[in-house]
N, C-alpha and C positions, 0 to 999 in steps of 0.2 A: 576246623574251629578248635582252638586250644581248650584244654580242660581247665577247670578251676584250680587256681594255685592255692586257694584257701579253703579248708574244709568247711562245708556248710554254706558257701556262697551259692547264690542262685545263678543259673545260666540263662541269659536272655537270648533265645534263639534268633529272634528278630528276622532280618533278611539274609541270614547266613546261608540260606539255600540258594541265594542269587549273588554270589560273591562278585560277579562282574558288574553288578549294579550298585554295589555299596559305595564306591567312590562318587558316583553320580548322585546317589542319595545324600551323601555327606555334603556335597556342594549345595544342593537344593535346600537341605535342612538348615545349613549354616546361614545362607543368605536369607531364608525366611525368618530365622530366629533374630538376626540382626534387624531386619525390617520391623518385626514385631516389637522389639525393645524400643527402637527409635520412634516408630509411629505411635505406639500407645503412650510412651513417655511425653511426646509432644502434645498429645490430647490432654493428658493430665496437667501439664505445665500451663498451656494456654487457657485451660478452663479455670485454673487457680488464680491467674493474674489478670484476666480480662473481665472487666465489670459486666459487659454485655452477655457473658456466658455464665453468669451467676444465676442460673435458672434450674428448676428440677430436672429438665432433660439432660443438661450437662453434668449435673450432680450424679445422676445414675450412669451417664456415659463414663465419667471418671472411675466409678466403681467397676464398670465393665472392663475398662482398660487395665485397671489394677489386677482384676481377676485373670485377664489374658496374659499379662506379664508373668504373674506368679505360676499360672498353670503351665505355660510353656517352659518356664525355668525349672519346674519340678520334673520335667521329662526330657527336654532336648539336650542338656549337657551330657547326661548319661548316654543318650542315643548317639550323639556325635562321637563320644569316646569309644563306644562299641563298634561304630561304623568304620573308624579309622584303623583298627588293628584286629588281630586274631582273637584277643581276649573279649569275651562277651559276658563277663560276670558282674554281679552286683552283690554287695554284702547284705546279710539279712536285715540289719538296721537300715541301710539305705533303701532296701526294697520296701520295708514297712513305712518309712517316711514318705517315699514316693507314692505308695498306695493311699495313705491317709490324705496327703496334700492334694494329689490329682483328683481323687474322688470327691473331696470336700469342695474344691474349686469348680469342678465340672457340675456338681449339683447346685452350687451357688449361682452359676451362670444360667441354668435352666430357670430358676425362680426369678433372677434379676431381669431376664428378658420379658417375663410375664409382667413384672412391675413396670418396666419401661413401656409395655403395651398399654397398661392402665393410664400411665402418664400421657401417652398420645391420645387416648380416648378422652381424657379430661381436657386436653388442649383443643381438640376438634369439636367435641360435643358440648362442652361447658366453658366456652371461651371467656364469658363474662365473669365466671366464678372460678377460673383456673387457679389464680393465686391463692384463693381461699381454700379450695379443695386440696391442692398440692402445696400445703403449707410446710415450712421447714420441719416441724415436729413429725408430720406424717411421712415426709421423705426419709428422715433418719430412721423412723420406725420400720418402714418397708425395706430399706437397705439392711437394717439389722436382722429382719426376718429372713432375707435372702442368705446372708452370711451364716446365721445360726442354723438354718435348715440344712445347709451344706455341711457344716461341721457335725451336726447331729447324725446325718446320714452316714458320713465317713466313720464316725466313732462306732456306730452300730455294725455296719456291714464290714468295715475294715477289721474290727476286732474279731467278729465271727469268722471271717475268712482266715485270719492269721492263726486262730486257735485250732483250725482243722488239722488232724494228723496227716503228715505227708509221707511217712515211711521212707524217707531218704530221697524222694522225688524232688529234683531241683531244676529241671529243664522247663522254663516258662516259654511257651510257644507264642511269644509276642516280643515287642521291643521295649515294653515297660511293664512294671508290676501293676496289674489291675485285677479287679475282683473276678470276672469270668475266667480269665486265664489261670488265676491262682487256685480257684476251687477245683480246677481240673487236675491239680496235683494231689488232691486228697486221696487217701487209700480207704475211705469209708464211703457209704452211700451219700451222695450229694444231692439227691432229689429235692430234699427240703430246702437246701441252700439255693437251688435253682428257682424254686417257687418263691423264696424270699426275694431273690434278685428280680424276678418278674414283677412281683408286687411293688417293689421299690421303683422299678422302671415305670410302672403305671402311674405311681404317685408323683415322682419327680420329673417325668418326661411328659406324660399325656395330660396330667392335671394342669401344669403351666401352659402347655400348648392349647388346651381347651379354653383357658382364660384369655390367651392371646387371640384365639379365633373369635371368642365372644366380643372382645374389645373391638376388633376390626369389623365384626358384623355390625356393631352399633355405629361405628364410624361410617361404614358403607351406607347404612340406612339414613343417617343424618345427611350425607352428601346427596343421596338420591332425593331426599325430601326437599332439599334446597333447589336441586335441578338446574344448576348452572355449571358451565364449563370452567369458569374461574374458581368455583368452590372445589371442583374435582382436582384441578391443578394445585390448589393450595393444600388440600388434604394429602395429595401425593407428595408434595414437597415436605410436608410435616412428618409423614409416616414412611416415606420411601426408603430411607436409609435403614430404619429399624426393620422393615419388612424384608429387605435383602439379607440383613444379618440373621434374622430368625430363619429364613429359608435355608441359608448356608448351614447353620448350626443344626437345626432339627432335620434337615434333609439327609444328613449323614449319621448323626448320633442315634436318631430314633430307629432307623433301619438296622443299626448294628446291635443295639442293646435290648430291643423289645422282644427278641426271640430267645426264650430260655433254653431251648434244646438245640440251638444252632451251634456249629463248630466255629469257635473264635480263633482257632489256630490257622485257618486257611489264609492263603496269601491275599485273597480278595478282601477279607476282613481287616487285615493289617494295613492295606492301602487306604481303606475307609478311615481307620484310626489315624493314620498318618495325615490325612486331609484335615480331620477336625481338631487334631492336636497341634499341627504345625501350620497348615495353610490358612485355616479359618481365622485364627488370631492375627495373622498377617494382613488379611483382607479387611478386617473390621475397621481399623483406623483409616484405611484408604477409602472405604465406602463412605464413612462419615465426613472425611475431608473433601472428597471430590464432589459429593452431592449436597454439601451444606454450605450455604453462603456465609453464615456467621463464622464458621470455622475457617473457611478460606480467607475471609476478611481479616480475622484475627491473626492468621499466619502472615498475611501480606503486610499488615501493620507492624508486626514483630520483626519481619525481615527488613522492611524499609527503615525501621528505627535502628537496627543493628548496623545497616549500611551507612547511616548518617553519623554514627558515633566515630 
């Protein structure tokens, strides 16, 4: 691995300990990134032009797609650059921007998934009052809360992390600049920082997850109370896509961040990070497209209209 050509640049170790795999990773990450951009852009586009998709569910789905596009764009271009050559460096400003943006958007997605679970609860448990409960004002407020909570978390933890003295340590044992890996560079006692990270993980991971589980607990009780197979299928059709996205996201990110004393530099941890930063944003639009009749119908009509022109 080449040394930094600019004094003060950080070195992203990434997968440099597996040079024979870097070309394979490059192809996989590039394909996933292209699919992420195309899939999520299509979701945003059809949700904005199709009147049938002007509902709270697709309003929040548009925000989720925007988060996925921006989140992967904050990480993947630098990752691709580092995978294709011997240089594994990132300038301090680029590292700071990547830290703030990725942390902000990752936190936003946690809260946004909880908001989408509440929307699904209202759709299943309050169908007659759904349009009243999920009115445009509330939808914009909840989306604003998701974005502001992400920005607030990034400003607090990102700033604390960047202000830690590093005493010349520049080797980040990860493929992007993130809080757990960067606090390991500090040359002071980081126990309090690890506690802060643990508390933030509890608030921004487990609290939204608890709200999601509560929402689906209420949905489950409502379906059981009705006691019909048709109601069960309808609820599954309404909530299935969101449940799959939540399972993918929380199944990886919770296991990775919730342990304050674990080693984030291990290869296993980097593979988990690669999954939730690259693969999950690719799968989200596919899940919503393949499982959702409204989205498939809108895509079919858009495709047929283009063919007829």
